[in-house]
N, C-alpha and C positions, 0 to 999 in steps of 0.2 A: 504494500500500500504506500501511498505517497501523500504528504501534506506539504504545501508550499513553504510555510514558515510558522513558527510559534513566537509570539512576542515575548520579550524579556519579562520575567515575573519576579516579584518580591519573594524572598525566602521567608521561612516561618518567623524569622526575627524581625520582619518588616523593615529591614535596613538594607542588607545585601541583595543584589540582583543576580538572578540566575540567567545566563545566556545559553541558548540552545542551538546546536548545529542542525541544519536542515537534514531530515532523515532520508534513508534509502528505502524505496518500496520493496517489500519482500516479493520474491518470485513465488509463484504458486507451488512449485516443487520444494520450496524451503519451509513452507508452513508446517508440514508434518513433523519436521525436526523440532520446531518450537513447541508443538504439542507434546512431543516426547520429553523435552526438557522439563515441562511442568510435571509430567508423570514421574520422572526420575526424582525430582525435588520432593514430590509428595512421598515417594517411597523412602527417601532419606529422612524425612521428618519422622515417619513412624519408626524407623530403625535407629534413630538418633540415640536412644537410651542404651541400646545394645552395645554401642562402641565402648561404653564405660561400665558395662555389666550392671546397668541401673534397672530397677524394677519399673520406675515411673519414667516413661518417655512421653512424647506428644500423644495426645488422645485422638487427634484428628488434624485436618487441614482445611483452611479456608482459602478459596481461590479469590484473589483480589481483582475484581473486575469493576473498578470504579475510578472516579477522579482523574480521568484522562490518561490512564495507563494503557498498556498495549491492548488488552482485551476490550476495554472501553472504547479505544480508538477504532477497533474493527466494527463495533456495534453501532456507532453513531453515524448517521447519514451525512452530517455536515463535516465529517473528517474523512470517512471512508469513501473514496471515489473509484474503487476497483471495478473492473468490468467482468471479472471471472466469477467462479462460484462462491467467492468470499466477499462479494460486494453487490451493490444494487438493491435487490429486494430485501425486505426485512428478514426473511428466512436465511438468505445468504449471509447477511451481515452478522447474524447470530451463530452461524455455523461454526466459526472458530471457537467461540466460547463453549458451545455444547460439545464439540469434539474433545476439548480439554476436560470438561466434566466427565465425559464418558471414559476417557483414558484413565483418569485418576480413580474413578469409582471402580473400574475393573481391576486396578492394581491394588488398592488398599481397602476396598469395600465401601459401598455407598454410604453406610452408616457412619463413616468417618469423614465425610465430605460436606463442606458448606461452601457457599459462594456469596460474595458481597457485590451488590449492584447499586448503581446510582444513575438511573435513567434520566432523572430530572436535572442533574447537575450540569453546569457549564464550566467545569474546572479545566484549566489548561486548554481552553478553546475547544473542548470536546462536548458538542451539543447535538441534540437530535430534534428534528422537526416535529416528531410526534412521540414524546417520551412515554406517554401512557400506553400507547400501542406496543412500544418496545418492552415496557415492563410486563405487560400482560402476556405477551408472546413468550418471554423468557420464563415467567412463572409457570405457564401451562406446559411448556416444553420440559422444564425440570421435573415435572411430576413423574415422568417415565423412569427416573432414576430413583429407585426405592431407597428410602432412608433419609431423604432430604425433607426438611421443613421449609416451606417457601413462603415468601411474602407476596401477596397479590391483592390488589384493590383495597388497600388500607387495612387488611387483617393480618395479624401477626401472632405467632405463638410465643415469641420472645422479643424483647427490645434490647438492643446492644448499646453500651455506653463506652465511649473511647476516652476523650479528654477528662471527663468527670471521674472515670475510674483510675486513670493515671494519677490524678491529683488527690484522689480520695480512695486509698486502698481499702477503706472500710465503708465503701459506698452503700452496700445493702443495709448496714446499720444506720447510716445517715438517712436513707430513705424511710426506714422503719420509724425513726423518731422525728422525721420532717425537719432536720437540722440543716443549717447552711453548709455550703461546700467550701473547701479550700480554693483559693484562687490559683489556677494552674499557671505554670511557667513553661512556655514552649521550649525554652533553652534546655530543659531537663528531659525532653521527650526522647530524642533519638541520639544518644551519646554512648560512648564505650562503656562507661560504668553505670549502665542504665538501671540495674536492679537497685543499687544503693540510692540513686537519685529518685527513683520512683517512690521508694519506701521512706524517703526523708520527709514526705508530707506528714503533718501531724494527724494522729488518730484521735478519735473521740475520747473524751475522758469517761470514767466509769458512769454509765447511764443511770445507775441507781442512786447517785447523789441527788438530794432533794433540796436545792437551794433557790431562793428567790430574793433578788436584791436590786438596788441601784447604786450609783457611785458612792464609795466610802461609807456605806451603811454598816454599822457594827452588827455583829451577830452573837447569838447565844444558843446555837444548835449543836455545838461540839463540846467535848470535855475540855479541850484546850482553851476554848473561849470562856467556859465557866471558870477555869482556874485563873485566867487573865483578869476577869472581873473582880475576883475576891479582894485583892489589895485596893482596888479603886473604891469598892463599897465600904471596906473597912475604914478608909481614909475619911469618907463622908460621915460614917458613924462616929469616928473619933472627934469630929467637930460638933457632934450633937445633932447631926442632920438625919432626916428620914428620907429614904431613897427607894423610889419605886422604879421598876424597869418597864418601859413602854415597849410592847411587842407588836409587830406589824407584819402584814403580808401586803406587798405593793400591788399584787394582781397585774393588771394590764399596764400599769405605770412603769414600764421597763422596756427593754429591748433584748434581742437575741444575744447581744454581746455579754449580758450579765446572767444569762440562763445556763443551766447545765447542758453541755453538748450543743449549745447554740439553739436550743429549742425556742419556740414561740412562748411568750409569757402566758400565764393562765388567768382566766377570769370567769365570771358568771356568763359572759357574753363573748362573741367574736367580733363585736363592733370595734373598729379602730378609732382613734381620735387624733386630732391635728397635732403637729409639732407645737411645743410650748416654749415661750420665751423664758429664759432663766432669770433669776433675781438680779443678775448684773445688768439686765436690760439690753444685752447684746447677743449672747450666745443662745442657740436654740437647741432644745432637746427633742430628739426624734424617737418615736416609739414604734415597735414592731406590732402589727395587728395581733391581738391575743387569740389563744385557743380556748374555746368554750369547754369548761370542765364537764365531763360526764357525771351523771348523778352518782354513780358508784365510786367516783374519785373524791367526792366532797368530804366524806368522813376522814380520809387520810389528811386533808388539809386541816381539819379541826384537830386531829391528833397532833399535827405539827405545832399548832398553837399550845396544846396541852403540854407537850414535851418542853417547849420553850419556857412556859410558865414554871414548870418544875425545875428547870435549869436555873431560872432566875432566883428562885428560893434557895437552891443549893449554893448559889453564888453569894448568899446572904442579903439579897435585896429584901426590903420590908414588905414589898407587895408588887403587884403587876397591874399595869394599865393596858387594856386592849385598845389599840388604835383602830377606831371604826369611823374615821373622818376623812375629809379632804380627798375624796375620790380614790382611796386605796381599796383593797379587795373587799373588806366587809362593807364599806360604803357603796361599792359597786353593786353588791348583792341587794342592798336595801333600797336603792333609788330606782324608781320605775322608768326613768329616762335612760337607764343603762341596762337594767335587767329585763330582758325580753323572754325569759325562760317560761316554759309551759308545764314544768314538772312541779314537785312539791317545794321547790326553791324559787318560784317565780309566780307572777300573776297577782294574787290577792295580797293585801297588806301583810297578813299573817305569814304568807309564804315568803314574801320579800325579806321579812325579818327573821325567818327560821334559821338561816346560816349564822347570823350574829348571836342569836339566843342559844343555839346549840353549842356554839363556841364558848359562850359565857358559862353554860352549865358544865361543860367538860372541864374547864379550868377551875371553876368553883369546887368541883368534886375532887380535883387534884390538889389544890393548895389551900382550900378553905375560903369561904366567901368574904371574910373580913379582910383578906389581903388583896381584894380584887376591885378594880374600877374599870370604867370604859369611857372612851372619848368619842363623842358624836358631833356631827356638823350637819344637821338636817336641812338647814336653810342655804347651805353653800352649794354652788355649782362648779366647784373646783375640779379641774381635769375632766370637764364635761360630764360631771356626775350630779345631775339635778333631779328633783322630785316634783311632781305636779301638785302635791299637797303635803308639804313638809311639816305643817303644824299637827297633822293627824297622828304622827308617830309618838308623841312624847308627853308623858305624865309620870312624874317620879316622886316618891315619898321619902326617900332617904337623903343622904348628903349630896347636895347638888352644887357643882362647880361651874362657873361661867368663865369664859376666856375669849379674848379677842378685842383689842382696841381700848382696853381700860388704862386709865391713869390713876393717880393717887385719889383724886376727889371722887370721880364717878365709881371707882372701885369700892371706896368706903361707903358711898351712898347705896350701891347695889346690895351690900351686906346688911347695912342698917335698915333698909326698907324691906328686907326679906326676899329680894329678887334672887339672891343666891346665898348659899351657906358659906362659900369660899369663892374668891376671885383669883384666877391664875394669871401670872405674868410670864411671858416668854421672852420676846425680844428685849423689853426693858431690863429684864433680869440678866440676860446674856451680856448686855452692855454695861450693867451696873451690878456687880457681884455683891455690893453692899446696899442693895435696893431697900430692904427693910429700914436700915438706918437713914437712908436718904428720905424715905417717906416719913419716918418719925420726925426728922428735922425740917421737913418740907424743903429739902435742898435740891438744887438743880441736878437733873440727870444728864448723863452724856447722851447726846442725840445720835442715833444710829441710822445709817443707810446700809442696808444689807448688801454686801457684794456676794459673799458665799458664807453660809453657816456650816459648822461641823466639818471644816477642812482645815488643813494646816496653812491657812492663808490669812493675812491680816484683814480685819473688817474696817471699812472706811468709817472713821469717826470725825465729826465736825464740831468744832468749838462754836458756841453761840456767837453770832456776828455782832459787831458794834454798829449802831445806827450812825450813818454819816450826818454830820451837821451840815446845814445848808451852805455855810461858807467854805466847807471843805470840798464841795462838789466841783467847783471850777478847777481845783488842783488835779482831780482825777481826769477831767476833760483834757487838761494840759498834758498829763502823762501820756494819754493816747496820742495827742498831737506830736509830742517829742518822739514817741516810738515810731510814728509814721514817718517823720523826717529821717530818723535813723535808718529805717528800712530803705528809703530811696537812696540815701548815701551809701548803703551797702550794695547798691546795684540792682535791687529788685525793680520790677516794672510797675508795681502797684501794691495796694494794700486792700485787704478785705477786713472790714470791721465785723467781729464775731458778736452777733446779737441773738444767739440761740442757746439752747441746752441749759437754761437756768443760770447762765453766768451773769455778770453784773448788769449789763445793759438789758438783758432779758428780764431780770428781776425788777428793774425799774418799770418796764412796760406793762407787766402782767398785774392785774388787779388782785390776784390771789397771792402775790408775792410782795407787792408794794402797799403798805398801809400808812404811808406818809400823808400829812395833812397840809403841807406847804405847797409851793409852786412846782414841786416834783412828784406830787401824788394826787390821789382822788380822781379828778376828771381825766378823760382820755388824753386831752391835750397836755395836761401836766405830766402824766405818766410817760409820755413820749418825748418830753422836753429834753431829758438827759441824752437820749439817743440822738436826737436831732442837733443838739448843741455839739455833740461829738462829731457828727458828720460835717457840720459847718466848719468847726475848728480844723479838721484834717484837710478838708477841701481847700480851705484858705492857705494851708501850709504847703501842700504838695501838688495842688491842682485837682479840680473835680474829675478830670479825665483819668486820674490814677486811682480813684476811690470806688469801692463797691461795699455793699453791706449784705450780710447774711442774716435772715430772719427765720424763726421757727415758732410760729404763732399758735398752732393748734395743739401742741403737745403740753403735757403736764410733767415734764421731765424734772426731776429733783424738786418736786412739789411746787413748780412754777406754772400754774395754769391761769387761764383768763376766762371770764364768764361770757365774753363775746369776742372770740378771736377774729371773726370775719370783719367786725367793725374796726378792730385794732389794725388788721392788715390793710384795710382800705385807707384808713387815716395815714398810716405810715407811707403807703404807696403814693398817695396824693401829696403828702408833705415833702417827700424826697424829690419831687419834680422841681422844687424851688432851687435845688443845689446842682442840678444837671450832672449828677455823678455818672460814672461809667455804666454801672448796672446794679440792679437789685436781684439778689439771690435768695429765693424762698424755698423752704422745705415743704414737700407735699403734705397735706393734711392727713392722708392715709397713713403716714408714718408717725402715729401718736407715741409709739415706743420704738426705741432704736432696734433695728433688725427685723421688724415685723410690720406687715401691711394690714390695715383694717379697712373694712367697708365703711364709707362715710359719705354723707350728703354734701359735705363741704368741698369747695373747689378753689383753686388759685386764680381761676379765670377773671373774677371781678378785680383782683389786684393787678392782674396782667393788663386789663383794659385801663385801669386807673393810672398806671405808671407809664410815663412817656418815653423812658429810656429803654435800654436793653434789659429784658427780663429773663432770668435763669430759673428753671425748675430743677429740683433734685430730689432724690431718694426713691428707690424702688423701680427705676426705669431699666428696661432692657433695650435691645436694638430696635425692635419693631415699634413699641409704644413710644420710644424716644423720637424716632423719625415721625411718627404720627402726630406727636405733640407739637413739633415744629411745623409740620405741613399744614396743620389745621389752625395755626396761629395761637395755640395755647401757650407757647413760650418761644422766645427767640433762640435760646440755647438750652440744652439739657446737660446737666453736670453729672458725671459719674465718679464715684469715690472708690468703693470697694472693688468694682470691676476694673478700674484703671490701675489700682495698686497691684492687683494680681495679673494684669494684662497690660504691660507698658506699651504694647503694640495694639491697643484696643481699637484704634481707628482702622488699622489694616484688617483686624479680625472682623469688625463690623462690615467693612467694604466687601470682604470675601464671604461673609456669613459663616465664619469659621467657629469651631467650638472654643469655649473660654476656659482658662485655668480656674481651678477651684480656689475660692477665697480662703486664705489662712490668716486669721487675725493676728497671730503671733508675729507676722512680718509687716504689720500695718505701718507702724511709726518707726521708720528706719532713717538712714542718713540722707537718702535721695529726696530733696525737697524742691517743690516747684512754686508753691504759693505760701505766703506768710499771712497768718491771721493774728490780729491783735486781740488778746483776750484778757479780761480781768476776772480773777477768781474770788471775788468777795473778800479781798484782802487789800490793804493799803499798797502793797508792792505789785507793780505791773509784771505780768508774765507774758512771754511770747510763746505761742503754740503754733508749730509749723506742721502742715500736712500736705499730702499730694491730692490734687484735684483731678 
């Protein structure tokens, strides 16, 4: 046979290119020799073990007739242009393959022979005009060779796995547990030391381990963990404290990376829920869709709670609190907007609560009821766990604790008026370990903004700010003016005034952050005075054509919100026209929280129409909606931050519609700087914050 040419092709490493010499067409009288070569190779495979006196040798042979190799070339009509009995008609093109099957079956027995076909593939330019007819003909023809199991018209006795099996030597076990696969590396597939490289891929861990957690969550399910808790509990007791251990199962609030053998998290449901923004306001937690527990599995989960409670008492804890709140497993069972079960653990109110109450009973029987409490959040819709009638759940006659949002005064009031027997403090206590003394003295508490709790990371703490006197404000304005002048002297092309993210200018503008009663507070005009004074001072110093301002009006970042952000935005846009600055840069209202888009009825379009200069929109844009925003006049320019940081050739990628690098926040604020922002951090000292636009 003859083919004119095969184009150069990438090798499996996607880098090197294989070059092919034009082939020679086999003469008809040469073909039986090729058939015989296959026959001898099959015989050698069966006899391979005998050379070394091995009992276990190859069990059979698979004829490889796929992906553009010789047999595939004979069968495909767009490659095979022969005019003899091995070309032309479908029967002729398949003759070579069937003669090889027959020769091998006669030599080693049909029960040892299989064949791999790829009629629909166009690999190495080997394609057929009617692959279905080719596949059916081969399947029917192979039936004559007793012992073969063939694939025809979508039916199969077996399904074969190649790459998956190479990368997952325990593939059957992974299928059994529905666990994720190792990522295969083509560089380890066909090399000399193949056995070692294939088996270097990690096997599953012991599938009997029953663990459920998320990042850095402490445990109490093993003997080693119990022993580790004892000195901690003893230290609390030595200080006269009472120490309860809160035990929890997170249910669907997890992902495969934290589950044994990479399984899906378990829950009362198989409903997935959206990625959640973490407490730092930036990073996003993603969750694997859960697996719905079978009814017969539920008692085992209750037993896990019982054993954890017993371990807590053995570790010398004074008692146990069951965590049945905030969208975790017990809360998932109780809430009708999550639990859609139709067995005894779903449906009616009694059934929804059955899992929680049976867990309470099991633990009470194990450690005695006087050591037991439970935490509930019926009204919360945390982690998409809400209920249509949260009030119907709850009436309690014993010690009742209330928690969430209490300070000193309203906590005392709740206890005094019988609203609660006790009030619990979480965040205030974490930030003020001497909280009882501070309450006793009515002393100031350290204000906390949570970056991350329960990790070996510092928590951001902020000192209560000092109110600027009116006569001090011009000095701050002058600090910005001098900083802008310094920027131009350093060779920068311009300055952007940072009026977002709850920093000083943003604080002045927002009515929920500014409670002044002088000419810099109360009315909209007064609250914007500081920002506009700043713009005017800088424009006069370096020229308005070098000045821009960034505004973030719809967010409540760092507790700086406004009751009417649209009116604020319109006023600022109209007022800025007076100074003829280079442009106004506004953050989309859908970005109420850093890193997450929200549906909103608000729009920047009114501000765009009100501002006479160049208008920039930023946050949440990709290639298509960015182009659309400019094409429809929604903005003159669209700014890209995270995308540009991780793709310094973003313009070229957008031009070619090429894929983008994945954003890595750890590399965000590095040495390469293109724009300088002037920012004031609620301190008398001016800071310079530089970032890439």
